[in-house]
C-alpha positions as CSV (number, residue, x, y, z in Angstrom):
1,M,10.2,7.1,-32.5
2,A,8.9,5.3,-29.7
3,K,6.0,5.9,-26.9
4,L,5.3,6.0,-23.6
5,K,1.3,3.9,-23.6
6,R,1.1,3.4,-19.9
7,I,2.6,4.2,-16.1
8,G,2.5,2.1,-13.7
9,V,0.6,3.6,-11.0
10,L,1.9,1.9,-7.8
11,S,5.9,3.0,-9.4
12,L,5.1,7.1,-9.6
13,A,3.3,7.1,-6.3
14,K,6.4,5.6,-5.0
15,L,9.1,7.6,-7.6
16,Q,6.9,10.8,-6.1
17,A,7.1,10.0,-2.1
18,V,10.3,9.9,-2.5
19,L,10.7,13.2,-4.2
20,M,8.0,14.8,-2.3
21,A,9.8,13.6,1.1
22,F,12.5,15.0,0.5
23,V,11.3,18.6,-0.8
24,G,9.4,17.5,2.5
25,L,12.6,17.4,4.5
26,I,14.0,20.4,2.7
27,A,11.0,22.6,4.3
28,G,10.8,21.3,7.3
29,I,14.1,22.2,7.9
30,S,13.8,25.8,6.5
31,Y,10.8,25.5,8.5
32,A,13.0,25.0,12.1
33,I,15.4,27.7,10.6
34,M,13.3,30.2,10.7
35,G,11.1,29.6,13.9
36,A,14.0,29.3,15.8
37,T,15.3,32.5,14.2
38,F,12.0,34.1,14.5
39,A,10.8,32.5,18.1
40,S,14.3,33.3,19.5
41,L,13.8,37.5,18.4
42,A,10.9,36.8,20.0
43,G,11.9,35.8,23.8
44,S,10.7,31.9,23.0
45,A,13.0,29.9,21.7
46,G,11.9,27.2,23.4
47,L,8.7,27.0,21.8
48,G,10.1,28.0,18.5
49,A,12.6,25.0,19.1
50,G,10.4,22.4,19.6
51,L,8.0,23.6,16.7
52,G,10.9,23.5,14.2
53,F,12.6,19.8,14.9
54,L,8.6,19.1,15.0
55,A,8.6,20.8,11.0
56,I,11.6,18.4,10.6
57,I,9.8,15.3,11.5
58,I,6.9,15.6,10.2
59,F,6.8,17.7,6.6
60,P,8.7,15.1,5.5
61,I,6.4,12.8,6.2
62,L,3.4,14.8,5.1
63,Y,5.1,15.9,1.6
64,A,5.6,11.8,1.0
65,I,2.0,11.3,1.8
66,F,0.7,13.8,-0.5
67,G,3.2,13.1,-2.5
68,F,2.8,8.9,-3.3
69,I,-1.7,9.6,-3.8
70,G,-0.7,13.0,-6.0
71,G,2.1,10.2,-8.3
72,A,-0.5,7.7,-8.3
73,I,-3.8,10.0,-10.0
74,E,-1.3,11.4,-11.9
75,A,-0.1,7.9,-13.6
76,F,-4.2,7.1,-13.7
77,L,-4.8,10.3,-16.0
78,Y,-1.1,10.2,-17.8
79,N,-2.6,5.8,-18.8
80,L,-6.4,7.3,-18.9
81,V,-5.8,9.7,-21.3
82,A,-2.9,8.1,-23.7
83,G,-5.1,6.0,-24.4
84,W,-7.0,8.6,-26.5
85,V,-4.5,10.1,-27.9
86,G,-2.1,8.0,-28.0
87,G,1.3,8.8,-25.3
88,I,4.1,10.6,-25.0
89,E,6.7,10.0,-28.1
90,M,10.0,10.3,-27.5
91,D,12.8,9.6,-29.1
92,F,16.4,7.2,-27.9
93,E,19.4,6.9,-28.3
94,Q,21.5,3.4,-27.9
95,Q,24.3,3.3,-26.6
96,V,27.3,1.3,-28.3
């Protein structure tokens, strides 16, 4: 049985930033579709399309920034707590 005693703070922060940027892109596309749909129903399609396009650009950037910060905090806290309780026990199977 192996134990995960430490996580690289920068490593997890980068991984979390990339994952959250992808989630932000999906959220931005969803926001753009819904915004354009509701704006066209209300009669102001230009505003809805503009805000939707902006969401596709801004959401992934914001999600990545907050994902990076969150990942760094998670790794730091894991390393702190793992020092007290000994880390996570994992069982690996080696392929031959």
